[in-house]
N, CA, C and O atoms as CSV, one atom per row, in Angstrom:
chain,resi,resn,atom,element,x,y,z
A,1,MET,N,N,53.988,-72.848,-28.179
A,1,MET,CA,C,53.933,-73.435,-29.487
A,1,MET,C,C,52.856,-72.747,-30.294
A,1,MET,O,O,51.828,-72.324,-29.764
A,2,ASN,N,N,53.111,-72.641,-31.595
A,2,ASN,CA,C,52.165,-72.043,-32.509
A,2,ASN,C,C,51.886,-73.043,-33.628
A,2,ASN,O,O,52.790,-73.434,-34.366
A,3,PHE,N,N,50.615,-73.451,-33.745
A,3,PHE,CA,C,50.211,-74.393,-34.785
A,3,PHE,C,C,49.312,-73.658,-35.754
A,3,PHE,O,O,48.273,-73.132,-35.354
A,4,THR,N,N,49.690,-73.610,-37.023
A,4,THR,CA,C,48.913,-72.899,-38.029
A,4,THR,C,C,48.761,-73.776,-39.259
A,4,THR,O,O,49.733,-74.345,-39.755
A,5,ALA,N,N,47.525,-73.879,-39.749
A,5,ALA,CA,C,47.278,-74.594,-40.995
A,5,ALA,C,C,47.491,-73.604,-42.134
A,5,ALA,O,O,46.709,-72.670,-42.307
A,6,LEU,N,N,48.537,-73.809,-42.895
A,6,LEU,CA,C,48.797,-72.953,-44.046
A,6,LEU,C,C,47.845,-73.348,-45.174
A,6,LEU,O,O,47.587,-74.533,-45.387
A,7,LEU,N,N,47.327,-72.362,-45.889
A,7,LEU,CA,C,46.365,-72.624,-46.967
A,7,LEU,C,C,45.236,-73.519,-46.475
A,7,LEU,O,O,44.954,-74.561,-47.067
A,8,ALA,N,N,44.597,-73.106,-45.392
A,8,ALA,CA,C,43.597,-73.925,-44.697
A,8,ALA,C,C,42.466,-74.387,-45.602
A,8,ALA,O,O,41.863,-75.426,-45.334
A,9,THR,N,N,42.159,-73.656,-46.657
A,9,THR,CA,C,41.072,-74.065,-47.541
A,9,THR,C,C,41.506,-75.129,-48.534
A,9,THR,O,O,40.663,-75.713,-49.216
A,10,GLN,N,N,42.801,-75.393,-48.631
A,10,GLN,CA,C,43.293,-76.332,-49.641
A,10,GLN,C,C,43.912,-77.596,-49.049
A,10,GLN,O,O,44.039,-78.600,-49.751
A,11,LEU,N,N,44.286,-77.570,-47.813
A,11,LEU,CA,C,44.992,-78.697,-47.214
A,11,LEU,C,C,44.204,-79.296,-46.066
A,11,LEU,O,O,43.218,-78.718,-45.610
A,12,SER,N,N,44.640,-80.453,-45.602
A,12,SER,CA,C,44.103,-81.008,-44.370
A,12,SER,C,C,44.488,-80.068,-43.237
A,12,SER,O,O,45.665,-79.748,-43.072
A,13,ARG,N,N,43.514,-79.625,-42.457
A,13,ARG,CA,C,43.750,-78.579,-41.462
A,13,ARG,C,C,44.383,-79.088,-40.182
A,13,ARG,O,O,44.861,-78.274,-39.392
A,14,GLY,N,N,44.411,-80.358,-39.940
A,14,GLY,CA,C,45.027,-80.893,-38.729
A,14,GLY,C,C,44.073,-80.893,-37.550
A,14,GLY,O,O,43.303,-79.948,-37.372
A,15,SER,N,N,44.115,-81.934,-36.750
A,15,SER,CA,C,43.265,-82.108,-35.578
A,15,SER,C,C,44.111,-82.561,-34.404
A,15,SER,O,O,45.223,-83.060,-34.577
A,16,LEU,N,N,43.569,-82.379,-33.203
A,16,LEU,CA,C,44.184,-82.914,-31.993
A,16,LEU,C,C,43.112,-83.731,-31.298
A,16,LEU,O,O,42.042,-83.214,-30.975
A,17,SER,N,N,43.392,-85.003,-31.067
A,17,SER,CA,C,42.406,-85.870,-30.442
A,17,SER,C,C,43.067,-86.716,-29.361
A,17,SER,O,O,43.952,-87.521,-29.651
A,18,MET,N,N,42.638,-86.533,-28.119
A,18,MET,CA,C,43.092,-87.388,-27.023
A,18,MET,C,C,42.262,-88.661,-27.054
A,18,MET,O,O,41.034,-88.595,-27.011
A,19,VAL,N,N,42.902,-89.805,-27.128
A,19,VAL,CA,C,42.165,-91.062,-27.157
A,19,VAL,C,C,42.273,-91.826,-25.842
A,19,VAL,O,O,41.506,-92.758,-25.600
A,20,ASN,N,N,43.223,-91.434,-24.992
A,20,ASN,CA,C,43.381,-92.040,-23.670
A,20,ASN,C,C,43.465,-90.933,-22.620
A,20,ASN,O,O,43.642,-89.763,-22.960
A,21,ASN,N,N,43.341,-91.299,-21.365
A,21,ASN,CA,C,43.387,-90.321,-20.279
A,21,ASN,C,C,44.808,-89.999,-19.831
A,21,ASN,O,O,45.078,-89.933,-18.632
A,22,ALA,N,N,45.699,-89.802,-20.762
A,22,ALA,CA,C,47.063,-89.387,-20.418
A,22,ALA,C,C,47.020,-87.957,-19.890
A,22,ALA,O,O,46.094,-87.206,-20.197
A,23,SER,N,N,48.001,-87.589,-19.110
A,23,SER,CA,C,48.080,-86.227,-18.599
A,23,SER,C,C,48.571,-85.311,-19.718
A,23,SER,O,O,49.655,-85.517,-20.264
A,24,VAL,N,N,47.769,-84.297,-20.058
A,24,VAL,CA,C,48.119,-83.349,-21.115
A,24,VAL,C,C,47.983,-81.942,-20.564
A,24,VAL,O,O,46.935,-81.577,-20.032
A,25,THR,N,N,49.032,-81.157,-20.690
A,25,THR,CA,C,49.003,-79.754,-20.289
A,25,THR,C,C,49.426,-78.908,-21.478
A,25,THR,O,O,50.534,-79.059,-21.992
A,26,LEU,N,N,48.548,-78.022,-21.912
A,26,LEU,CA,C,48.854,-77.071,-22.978
A,26,LEU,C,C,48.875,-75.691,-22.350
A,26,LEU,O,O,47.906,-75.284,-21.710
A,27,ASN,N,N,49.969,-74.970,-22.526
A,27,ASN,CA,C,50.110,-73.649,-21.914
A,27,ASN,C,C,50.629,-72.669,-22.957
A,27,ASN,O,O,51.691,-72.871,-23.547
A,28,THR,N,N,49.863,-71.605,-23.173
A,28,THR,CA,C,50.179,-70.516,-24.108
A,28,THR,C,C,50.413,-70.991,-25.539
A,28,THR,O,O,51.282,-70.462,-26.232
A,29,CYS,N,N,49.654,-71.977,-25.982
A,29,CYS,CA,C,49.709,-72.430,-27.371
A,29,CYS,C,C,48.753,-71.592,-28.214
A,29,CYS,O,O,47.750,-71.085,-27.711
A,30,ILE,N,N,49.066,-71.453,-29.478
A,30,ILE,CA,C,48.194,-70.761,-30.417
A,30,ILE,C,C,47.858,-71.733,-31.540
A,30,ILE,O,O,48.749,-72.275,-32.194
A,31,PHE,N,N,46.563,-71.948,-31.755
A,31,PHE,CA,C,46.084,-72.812,-32.823
A,31,PHE,C,C,45.303,-71.936,-33.803
A,31,PHE,O,O,44.306,-71.321,-33.426
A,32,THR,N,N,45.746,-71.878,-35.039
A,32,THR,CA,C,45.112,-71.027,-36.042
A,32,THR,C,C,44.684,-71.863,-37.243
A,32,THR,O,O,45.478,-72.617,-37.806
A,33,ASP,N,N,43.412,-71.718,-37.628
A,33,ASP,CA,C,42.846,-72.385,-38.808
A,33,ASP,C,C,42.957,-73.906,-38.736
A,33,ASP,O,O,43.074,-74.571,-39.765
A,34,MET,N,N,42.920,-74.455,-37.526
A,34,MET,CA,C,42.985,-75.903,-37.343
A,34,MET,C,C,41.581,-76.494,-37.424
A,34,MET,O,O,40.595,-75.758,-37.442
A,35,PHE,N,N,41.492,-77.823,-37.472
A,35,PHE,CA,C,40.209,-78.500,-37.584
A,35,PHE,C,C,39.681,-78.800,-36.179
A,35,PHE,O,O,39.545,-77.862,-35.394
A,36,THR,N,N,39.383,-80.023,-35.823
A,36,THR,CA,C,38.728,-80.348,-34.562
A,36,THR,C,C,39.724,-80.685,-33.456
A,36,THR,O,O,40.859,-81.094,-33.700
A,37,PHE,N,N,39.234,-80.492,-32.210
A,37,PHE,CA,C,39.993,-80.822,-31.003
A,37,PHE,C,C,39.082,-81.655,-30.110
A,37,PHE,O,O,37.901,-81.347,-29.952
A,38,SER,N,N,39.638,-82.705,-29.532
A,38,SER,CA,C,38.877,-83.545,-28.620
A,38,SER,C,C,39.767,-83.857,-27.420
A,38,SER,O,O,40.833,-84.458,-27.554
A,39,PHE,N,N,39.301,-83.432,-26.242
A,39,PHE,CA,C,40.100,-83.587,-25.030
A,39,PHE,C,C,39.468,-84.596,-24.087
A,39,PHE,O,O,38.343,-85.042,-24.310
A,40,LYS,N,N,40.184,-84.953,-23.045
A,40,LYS,CA,C,39.727,-85.859,-21.984
A,40,LYS,C,C,39.826,-85.111,-20.644
A,40,LYS,O,O,40.417,-84.033,-20.592
A,41,PRO,N,N,39.257,-85.665,-19.558
A,41,PRO,CA,C,39.285,-84.993,-18.255
A,41,PRO,C,C,40.684,-84.713,-17.715
A,41,PRO,O,O,40.839,-83.868,-16.833
A,42,THR,N,N,41.680,-85.381,-18.210
A,42,THR,CA,C,43.049,-85.199,-17.712
A,42,THR,C,C,43.815,-84.114,-18.478
A,42,THR,O,O,45.031,-83.996,-18.330
A,43,ALA,N,N,43.117,-83.328,-19.287
A,43,ALA,CA,C,43.758,-82.246,-20.049
A,43,ALA,C,C,43.548,-80.916,-19.333
A,43,ALA,O,O,42.455,-80.625,-18.846
A,44,PHE,N,N,44.595,-80.124,-19.276
A,44,PHE,CA,C,44.555,-78.784,-18.699
A,44,PHE,C,C,45.074,-77.817,-19.753
A,44,PHE,O,O,46.245,-77.859,-20.128
A,45,ILE,N,N,44.190,-76.946,-20.225
A,45,ILE,CA,C,44.515,-76.024,-21.302
A,45,ILE,C,C,44.496,-74.624,-20.702
A,45,ILE,O,O,43.449,-74.156,-20.253
A,46,THR,N,N,45.649,-73.949,-20.691
A,46,THR,CA,C,45.792,-72.651,-20.036
A,46,THR,C,C,46.375,-71.632,-21.008
A,46,THR,O,O,47.374,-71.892,-21.679
A,47,LYS,N,N,45.734,-70.475,-21.072
A,47,LYS,CA,C,46.209,-69.341,-21.881
A,47,LYS,C,C,46.466,-69.715,-23.333
A,47,LYS,O,O,47.406,-69.214,-23.950
A,48,CYS,N,N,45.635,-70.593,-23.876
A,48,CYS,CA,C,45.761,-70.986,-25.279
A,48,CYS,C,C,44.743,-70.220,-26.119
A,48,CYS,O,O,43.672,-69.852,-25.636
A,49,SER,N,N,45.091,-69.987,-27.377
A,49,SER,CA,C,44.220,-69.295,-28.323
A,49,SER,C,C,43.806,-70.250,-29.427
A,49,SER,O,O,44.631,-70.967,-29.994
A,50,PHE,N,N,42.515,-70.248,-29.721
A,50,PHE,CA,C,41.959,-71.048,-30.814
A,50,PHE,C,C,41.336,-70.053,-31.790
A,50,PHE,O,O,40.271,-69.497,-31.519
A,51,ILE,N,N,41.997,-69.831,-32.919
A,51,ILE,CA,C,41.579,-68.804,-33.875
A,51,ILE,C,C,41.097,-69.488,-35.150
A,51,ILE,O,O,41.853,-70.215,-35.795
A,52,ARG,N,N,39.843,-69.255,-35.510
A,52,ARG,CA,C,39.224,-69.830,-36.702
A,52,ARG,C,C,39.374,-71.352,-36.752
A,52,ARG,O,O,39.607,-71.927,-37.815
A,53,CYS,N,N,39.240,-71.989,-35.597
A,53,CYS,CA,C,39.293,-73.447,-35.525
A,53,CYS,C,C,37.878,-74.001,-35.579
A,53,CYS,O,O,36.914,-73.262,-35.379
A,54,ASP,N,N,37.748,-75.280,-35.846
A,54,ASP,CA,C,36.465,-75.958,-35.907
A,54,ASP,C,C,36.045,-76.345,-34.481
A,54,ASP,O,O,36.492,-75.719,-33.519
A,55,LEU,N,N,35.217,-77.337,-34.337
A,55,LEU,CA,C,34.644,-77.738,-33.046
A,55,LEU,C,C,35.710,-78.209,-32.051
A,55,LEU,O,O,36.616,-78.965,-32.400
A,56,ILE,N,N,35.577,-77.740,-30.799
A,56,ILE,CA,C,36.424,-78.172,-29.693
A,56,ILE,C,C,35.519,-78.924,-28.712
A,56,ILE,O,O,34.541,-78.363,-28.218
A,57,THR,N,N,35.838,-80.180,-28.431
A,57,THR,CA,C,35.044,-80.992,-27.515
A,57,THR,C,C,35.771,-81.083,-26.186
A,57,THR,O,O,36.895,-81.579,-26.105
A,58,GLN,N,N,35.103,-80.591,-25.136
A,58,GLN,CA,C,35.722,-80.473,-23.817
A,58,GLN,C,C,35.912,-81.811,-23.120
A,58,GLN,O,O,37.028,-82.123,-22.705
A,59,SER,N,N,34.874,-82.604,-22.979
A,59,SER,CA,C,34.891,-83.877,-22.235
A,59,SER,C,C,35.526,-83.725,-20.858
A,59,SER,O,O,36.359,-84.540,-20.459
A,60,GLU,N,N,35.133,-82.689,-20.137
A,60,GLU,CA,C,35.576,-82.370,-18.773
A,60,GLU,C,C,37.039,-81.945,-18.673
A,60,GLU,O,O,37.613,-81.983,-17.585
A,61,ALA,N,N,37.643,-81.548,-19.768
A,61,ALA,CA,C,38.971,-80.932,-19.701
A,61,ALA,C,C,38.809,-79.552,-19.062
A,61,ALA,O,O,37.719,-78.982,-19.086
A,62,THR,N,N,39.878,-79.020,-18.496
A,62,THR,CA,C,39.845,-77.713,-17.840
A,62,THR,C,C,40.463,-76.663,-18.753
A,62,THR,O,O,41.604,-76.801,-19.193
A,63,PHE,N,N,39.694,-75.613,-19.032
A,63,PHE,CA,C,40.156,-74.485,-19.842
A,63,PHE,C,C,40.235,-73.249,-18.950
A,63,PHE,O,O,39.241,-72.874,-18.328
A,64,THR,N,N,41.397,-72.617,-18.879
A,64,THR,CA,C,41.588,-71.422,-18.062
A,64,THR,C,C,42.292,-70.350,-18.884
A,64,THR,O,O,43.329,-70.606,-19.496
A,65,GLU,N,N,41.721,-69.151,-18.895
A,65,GLU,CA,C,42.297,-67.984,-19.579
A,65,GLU,C,C,42.588,-68.246,-21.056
A,65,GLU,O,O,43.611,-67.805,-21.579
A,66,CYS,N,N,41.695,-68.957,-21.718
A,66,CYS,CA,C,41.857,-69.236,-23.144
A,66,CYS,C,C,41.031,-68.252,-23.966
A,66,CYS,O,O,40.125,-67.603,-23.443
A,67,SER,N,N,41.344,-68.149,-25.237
A,67,SER,CA,C,40.532,-67.321,-26.128
A,67,SER,C,C,40.096,-68.154,-27.323
A,67,SER,O,O,40.863,-68.931,-27.889
A,68,PHE,N,N,38.836,-67.960,-27.681
A,68,PHE,CA,C,38.211,-68.680,-28.778
A,68,PHE,C,C,37.662,-67.618,-29.734
A,68,PHE,O,O,36.742,-66.880,-29.382
A,69,THR,N,N,38.223,-67.540,-30.937
A,69,THR,CA,C,37.882,-66.453,-31.854
A,69,THR,C,C,37.390,-67.002,-33.191
A,69,THR,O,O,38.086,-67.770,-33.855
A,70,ASN,N,N,36.185,-66.599,-33.573
A,70,ASN,CA,C,35.613,-66.878,-34.899
A,70,ASN,C,C,35.686,-68.353,-35.290
A,70,ASN,O,O,36.282,-68.705,-36.309
A,71,SER,N,N,35.082,-69.200,-34.481
A,71,SER,CA,C,35.030,-70.626,-34.781
A,71,SER,C,C,34.416,-70.847,-36.160
A,71,SER,O,O,33.519,-70.112,-36.573
A,72,THR,N,N,34.905,-71.865,-36.870
A,72,THR,CA,C,34.357,-72.182,-38.184
A,72,THR,C,C,33.234,-73.207,-38.096
A,72,THR,O,O,32.677,-73.593,-39.123
A,73,ASN,N,N,32.891,-73.654,-36.897
A,73,ASN,CA,C,31.803,-74.598,-36.676
A,73,ASN,C,C,30.595,-73.837,-36.161
A,73,ASN,O,O,30.728,-72.679,-35.764
A,74,THR,N,N,29.424,-74.452,-36.154
A,74,THR,CA,C,28.243,-73.803,-35.589
A,74,THR,C,C,28.337,-73.687,-34.075
A,74,THR,O,O,27.593,-72.918,-33.465
A,75,THR,N,N,29.245,-74.444,-33.462
A,75,THR,CA,C,29.509,-74.373,-32.031
A,75,THR,C,C,31.007,-74.246,-31.817
A,75,THR,O,O,31.791,-74.958,-32.444
A,76,THR,N,N,31.410,-73.336,-30.928
A,76,THR,CA,C,32.827,-73.176,-30.626
A,76,THR,C,C,33.309,-74.296,-29.718
A,76,THR,O,O,34.256,-75.010,-30.048
A,77,LEU,N,N,32.641,-74.447,-28.550
A,77,LEU,CA,C,33.098,-75.394,-27.535
A,77,LEU,C,C,31.922,-76.257,-27.088
A,77,LEU,O,O,30.956,-75.746,-26.522
A,78,LEU,N,N,31.999,-77.553,-27.339
A,78,LEU,CA,C,30.998,-78.520,-26.914
A,78,LEU,C,C,31.367,-78.946,-25.503
A,78,LEU,O,O,32.430,-79.527,-25.288
A,79,SER,N,N,30.483,-78.658,-24.523
A,79,SER,CA,C,30.854,-78.806,-23.118
A,79,SER,C,C,29.885,-79.691,-22.354
A,79,SER,O,O,28.667,-79.542,-22.459
A,80,ASN,N,N,30.448,-80.617,-21.582
A,80,ASN,CA,C,29.634,-81.402,-20.659
A,80,ASN,C,C,29.815,-80.924,-19.218
A,80,ASN,O,O,29.181,-81.453,-18.304
A,81,ASN,N,N,30.683,-79.920,-19.010
A,81,ASN,CA,C,30.861,-79.324,-17.682
A,81,ASN,C,C,31.439,-77.907,-17.822
A,81,ASN,O,O,32.645,-77.715,-17.667
A,82,PRO,N,N,30.590,-76.921,-18.111
A,82,PRO,CA,C,31.086,-75.559,-18.328
A,82,PRO,C,C,31.705,-74.898,-17.100
A,82,PRO,O,O,32.364,-73.867,-17.235
A,83,THR,N,N,31.514,-75.462,-15.903
A,83,THR,CA,C,32.177,-74.915,-14.719
A,83,THR,C,C,33.697,-74.980,-14.873
A,83,THR,O,O,34.416,-74.187,-14.266
A,84,LEU,N,N,34.187,-75.918,-15.679
A,84,LEU,CA,C,35.631,-76.093,-15.877
A,84,LEU,C,C,36.210,-75.144,-16.936
A,84,LEU,O,O,37.379,-75.261,-17.305
A,85,ILE,N,N,35.398,-74.216,-17.415
A,85,ILE,CA,C,35.842,-73.214,-18.386
A,85,ILE,C,C,35.806,-71.869,-17.671
A,85,ILE,O,O,34.725,-71.366,-17.364
A,86,SER,N,N,36.963,-71.279,-17.400
A,86,SER,CA,C,36.973,-70.043,-16.615
A,86,SER,C,C,37.916,-68.993,-17.205
A,86,SER,O,O,38.919,-69.310,-17.845
A,87,TYR,N,N,37.557,-67.742,-16.965
A,87,TYR,CA,C,38.359,-66.580,-17.346
A,87,TYR,C,C,38.793,-66.632,-18.810
A,87,TYR,O,O,39.904,-66.228,-19.152
A,88,SER,N,N,37.917,-67.125,-19.656
A,88,SER,CA,C,38.208,-67.253,-21.078
A,88,SER,C,C,37.355,-66.268,-21.870
A,88,SER,O,O,36.326,-65.797,-21.387
A,89,THR,N,N,37.791,-65.962,-23.088
A,89,THR,CA,C,37.045,-65.051,-23.956
A,89,THR,C,C,36.560,-65.800,-25.190
A,89,THR,O,O,37.276,-66.606,-25.784
A,90,PHE,N,N,35.330,-65.504,-25.548
A,90,PHE,CA,C,34.698,-66.082,-26.726
A,90,PHE,C,C,34.279,-64.929,-27.624
A,90,PHE,O,O,33.554,-64.035,-27.189
A,91,THR,N,N,34.729,-64.943,-28.873
A,91,THR,CA,C,34.368,-63.897,-29.821
A,91,THR,C,C,33.723,-64.554,-31.027
A,91,THR,O,O,34.308,-65.435,-31.657
A,92,SER,N,N,32.496,-64.112,-31.346
A,92,SER,CA,C,31.740,-64.685,-32.453
A,92,SER,C,C,31.799,-63.794,-33.676
A,92,SER,O,O,31.848,-62.569,-33.570
A,93,ASP,N,N,31.792,-64.426,-34.840
A,93,ASP,CA,C,31.633,-63.676,-36.086
A,93,ASP,C,C,30.149,-63.532,-36.421
A,93,ASP,O,O,29.796,-63.040,-37.492
A,94,GLY,N,N,29.280,-63.964,-35.501
A,94,GLY,CA,C,27.835,-63.836,-35.679
A,94,GLY,C,C,27.161,-65.094,-36.199
A,94,GLY,O,O,25.963,-65.076,-36.480
A,95,THR,N,N,27.903,-66.184,-36.333
A,95,THR,CA,C,27.324,-67.389,-36.934
A,95,THR,C,C,27.456,-68.643,-36.087
A,95,THR,O,O,27.147,-69.729,-36.577
A,96,ASN,N,N,27.902,-68.546,-34.834
A,96,ASN,CA,C,28.095,-69.772,-34.057
A,96,ASN,C,C,27.760,-69.577,-32.585
A,96,ASN,O,O,27.673,-68.453,-32.090
A,97,HIS,N,N,27.573,-70.708,-31.895
A,97,HIS,CA,C,27.341,-70.692,-30.450
A,97,HIS,C,C,28.684,-70.572,-29.731
A,97,HIS,O,O,29.706,-71.030,-30.241
A,98,GLY,N,N,28.681,-69.952,-28.542
A,98,GLY,CA,C,29.889,-69.909,-27.728
A,98,GLY,C,C,30.143,-71.254,-27.075
A,98,GLY,O,O,31.110,-71.944,-27.398
A,99,ILE,N,N,29.259,-71.622,-26.146
A,99,ILE,CA,C,29.355,-72.911,-25.454
A,99,ILE,C,C,28.057,-73.667,-25.681
A,99,ILE,O,O,26.976,-73.137,-25.423
A,100,GLN,N,N,28.151,-74.887,-26.157
A,100,GLN,CA,C,26.988,-75.745,-26.303
A,100,GLN,C,C,27.038,-76.775,-25.185
A,100,GLN,O,O,27.951,-77.599,-25.134
A,101,ILE,N,N,26.051,-76.728,-24.284
A,101,ILE,CA,C,26.025,-77.614,-23.121
A,101,ILE,C,C,25.281,-78.896,-23.463
A,101,ILE,O,O,24.158,-78.862,-23.967
A,102,THR,N,N,25.923,-80.027,-23.183
A,102,THR,CA,C,25.358,-81.328,-23.532
A,102,THR,C,C,24.831,-82.111,-22.332
A,102,THR,O,O,24.230,-83.170,-22.509
A,103,SER,N,N,25.046,-81.610,-21.112
A,103,SER,CA,C,24.600,-82.309,-19.897
A,103,SER,C,C,23.849,-81.338,-19.003
A,103,SER,O,O,24.343,-80.251,-18.703
A,104,GLY,N,N,22.654,-81.731,-18.577
A,104,GLY,CA,C,21.887,-80.893,-17.665
A,104,GLY,C,C,22.573,-80.784,-16.311
A,104,GLY,O,O,23.361,-81.649,-15.931
A,105,GLY,N,N,22.263,-79.705,-15.583
A,105,GLY,CA,C,22.845,-79.534,-14.257
A,105,GLY,C,C,22.959,-78.069,-13.895
A,105,GLY,O,O,22.470,-77.196,-14.611
A,106,THR,N,N,23.607,-77.814,-12.785
A,106,THR,CA,C,23.864,-76.456,-12.321
A,106,THR,C,C,25.353,-76.187,-12.457
A,106,THR,O,O,26.186,-76.944,-11.958
A,107,TYR,N,N,25.672,-75.095,-13.142
A,107,TYR,CA,C,27.060,-74.767,-13.441
A,107,TYR,C,C,27.363,-73.337,-13.036
A,107,TYR,O,O,26.516,-72.452,-13.160
A,108,ASN,N,N,28.568,-73.120,-12.554
A,108,ASN,CA,C,29.040,-71.773,-12.246
A,108,ASN,C,C,30.044,-71.367,-13.316
A,108,ASN,O,O,30.972,-72.113,-13.628
A,109,LEU,N,N,29.848,-70.179,-13.871
A,109,LEU,CA,C,30.793,-69.651,-14.853
A,109,LEU,C,C,31.581,-68.540,-14.192
A,109,LEU,O,O,30.997,-67.639,-13.589
A,110,TYR,N,N,32.896,-68.591,-14.296
A,110,TYR,CA,C,33.764,-67.628,-13.637
A,110,TYR,C,C,34.571,-66.836,-14.654
A,110,TYR,O,O,35.417,-67.401,-15.348
A,111,GLY,N,N,34.319,-65.530,-14.752
A,111,GLY,CA,C,35.162,-64.612,-15.488
A,111,GLY,C,C,35.180,-64.752,-16.994
A,111,GLY,O,O,36.051,-64.171,-17.642
A,112,ASN,N,N,34.255,-65.498,-17.582
A,112,ASN,CA,C,34.230,-65.637,-19.036
A,112,ASN,C,C,33.628,-64.393,-19.675
A,112,ASN,O,O,32.705,-63.790,-19.128
A,113,ILE,N,N,34.154,-64.013,-20.833
A,113,ILE,CA,C,33.662,-62.841,-21.571
A,113,ILE,C,C,33.205,-63.310,-22.944
A,113,ILE,O,O,33.937,-64.003,-23.651
A,114,PHE,N,N,31.976,-62.922,-23.319
A,114,PHE,CA,C,31.404,-63.288,-24.615
A,114,PHE,C,C,31.161,-62.017,-25.414
A,114,PHE,O,O,30.525,-61.084,-24.922
A,115,THR,N,N,31.665,-61.975,-26.648
A,115,THR,CA,C,31.490,-60.810,-27.512
A,115,THR,C,C,30.848,-61.248,-28.828
A,115,THR,O,O,31.305,-62.201,-29.459
A,116,GLY,N,N,29.794,-60.553,-29.239
A,116,GLY,CA,C,29.145,-60.835,-30.513
A,116,GLY,C,C,28.102,-61.925,-30.469
A,116,GLY,O,O,27.661,-62.390,-31.520
A,117,TYR,N,N,27.688,-62.354,-29.275
A,117,TYR,CA,C,26.699,-63.421,-29.126
A,117,TYR,C,C,25.377,-62.859,-28.623
A,117,TYR,O,O,25.331,-61.780,-28.032
A,118,VAL,N,N,24.276,-63.623,-28.872
A,118,VAL,CA,C,22.997,-63.357,-28.243
A,118,VAL,C,C,23.157,-63.756,-26.785
A,118,VAL,O,O,23.649,-64.848,-26.500
A,119,THR,N,N,22.753,-62.894,-25.851
A,119,THR,CA,C,22.981,-63.176,-24.437
A,119,THR,C,C,21.998,-64.200,-23.895
A,119,THR,O,O,20.919,-64.407,-24.449
A,120,GLY,N,N,22.394,-64.835,-22.799
A,120,GLY,CA,C,21.528,-65.763,-22.094
A,120,GLY,C,C,21.771,-67.205,-22.483
A,120,GLY,O,O,22.632,-67.518,-23.305
A,121,VAL,N,N,20.975,-68.086,-21.859
A,121,VAL,CA,C,21.020,-69.514,-22.134
A,121,VAL,C,C,19.749,-69.858,-22.875
A,121,VAL,O,O,18.660,-69.506,-22.422
A,122,THR,N,N,19.858,-70.531,-23.991
A,122,THR,CA,C,18.685,-70.832,-24.782
A,122,THR,C,C,18.770,-72.223,-25.385
A,122,THR,O,O,19.859,-72.773,-25.548
A,123,SER,N,N,17.622,-72.785,-25.714
A,123,SER,CA,C,17.582,-74.015,-26.499
A,123,SER,C,C,16.951,-73.716,-27.854
A,123,SER,O,O,16.627,-74.632,-28.609
A,124,ASP,N,N,16.776,-72.427,-28.161
A,124,ASP,CA,C,16.255,-71.965,-29.445
A,124,ASP,C,C,17.447,-71.695,-30.356
A,124,ASP,O,O,18.217,-70.766,-30.111
A,125,ASN,N,N,17.600,-72.480,-31.379
A,125,ASN,CA,C,18.805,-72.453,-32.207
A,125,ASN,C,C,18.784,-71.304,-33.215
A,125,ASN,O,O,18.285,-71.461,-34.330
A,126,THR,N,N,19.322,-70.160,-32.824
A,126,THR,CA,C,19.516,-69.072,-33.787
A,126,THR,C,C,20.951,-69.050,-34.275
A,126,THR,O,O,21.324,-68.189,-35.072
A,127,GLU,N,N,21.764,-69.994,-33.802
A,127,GLU,CA,C,23.161,-70.187,-34.183
A,127,GLU,C,C,24.079,-69.043,-33.803
A,127,GLU,O,O,25.145,-68.882,-34.396
A,128,ASN,N,N,23.685,-68.257,-32.834
A,128,ASN,CA,C,24.604,-67.230,-32.337
A,128,ASN,C,C,24.401,-67.014,-30.843
A,128,ASN,O,O,24.614,-65.913,-30.335
A,129,GLU,N,N,23.987,-68.068,-30.139
A,129,GLU,CA,C,23.780,-67.951,-28.708
A,129,GLU,C,C,25.103,-68.022,-27.960
A,129,GLU,O,O,26.021,-68.752,-28.334
A,130,MET,N,N,25.163,-67.250,-26.908
A,130,MET,CA,C,26.311,-67.292,-26.003
A,130,MET,C,C,26.417,-68.693,-25.399
A,130,MET,O,O,27.483,-69.309,-25.426
A,131,ILE,N,N,25.303,-69.191,-24.853
A,131,ILE,CA,C,25.247,-70.540,-24.293
A,131,ILE,C,C,24.011,-71.223,-24.867
A,131,ILE,O,O,22.903,-70.692,-24.800
A,132,TYR,N,N,24.218,-72.391,-25.424
A,132,TYR,CA,C,23.161,-73.136,-26.106
A,132,TYR,C,C,23.015,-74.494,-25.436
A,132,TYR,O,O,23.971,-75.267,-25.379
A,133,ASN,N,N,21.819,-74.787,-24.926
A,133,ASN,CA,C,21.559,-76.023,-24.198
A,133,ASN,C,C,20.946,-77.059,-25.131
A,133,ASN,O,O,19.828,-76.878,-25.614
A,134,THR,N,N,21.673,-78.142,-25.387
A,134,THR,CA,C,21.130,-79.240,-26.186
A,134,THR,C,C,21.001,-80.522,-25.365
A,134,THR,O,O,20.900,-81.614,-25.925
A,135,SER,N,N,21.004,-80.391,-24.044
A,135,SER,CA,C,20.980,-81.567,-23.169
A,135,SER,C,C,19.602,-82.192,-23.029
A,135,SER,O,O,19.499,-83.323,-22.554
A,136,ASN,N,N,18.539,-81.501,-23.423
A,136,ASN,CA,C,17.161,-81.923,-23.179
A,136,ASN,C,C,16.864,-82.027,-21.685
A,136,ASN,O,O,15.922,-82.704,-21.272
A,137,GLU,N,N,17.680,-81.345,-20.884
A,137,GLU,CA,C,17.505,-81.288,-19.441
A,137,GLU,C,C,17.630,-79.830,-19.005
A,137,GLU,O,O,18.029,-78.971,-19.792
A,138,THR,N,N,17.285,-79.556,-17.742
A,138,THR,CA,C,17.386,-78.208,-17.214
A,138,THR,C,C,18.852,-77.869,-16.952
A,138,THR,O,O,19.611,-78.666,-16.402
A,139,VAL,N,N,19.220,-76.657,-17.367
A,139,VAL,CA,C,20.557,-76.139,-17.107
A,139,VAL,C,C,20.413,-74.852,-16.321
A,139,VAL,O,O,19.709,-73.938,-16.750
A,140,ASN,N,N,21.077,-74.768,-15.165
A,140,ASN,CA,C,21.103,-73.555,-14.347
A,140,ASN,C,C,22.527,-73.004,-14.347
A,140,ASN,O,O,23.493,-73.716,-14.072
A,141,ILE,N,N,22.622,-71.725,-14.662
A,141,ILE,CA,C,23.943,-71.075,-14.690
A,141,ILE,C,C,24.005,-70.104,-13.532
A,141,ILE,O,O,25.020,-69.433,-13.342
């Protein structure tokens, strides 16, 4: 499926919000110029593309082989468990964070590629960090 907001600057851009823990599987979907996304732990997102979309809230959903390109928010993906994000690509236009971590802990990242970001994990907000920790706790990657 391909979801595109036509005339994104003039119309409601559309959002996807899971409000219950229903089983949701998205496979090879393309979302272009959409607004916000909010998932639950029962969502599995595979090989989907998010192009110029606003904030995506993970809430322990699983992302595999997805691409996130030029988010229109200061953060591309708000994550409480980045271990569940694997083999995905993040491309920055130079103005946003790749993954913003909201929960302290130790996380393993598998096969993710970040392009156009400041490398490393930081809590110093320059708005272009690859991984940005806002948990007020220690994060080990």
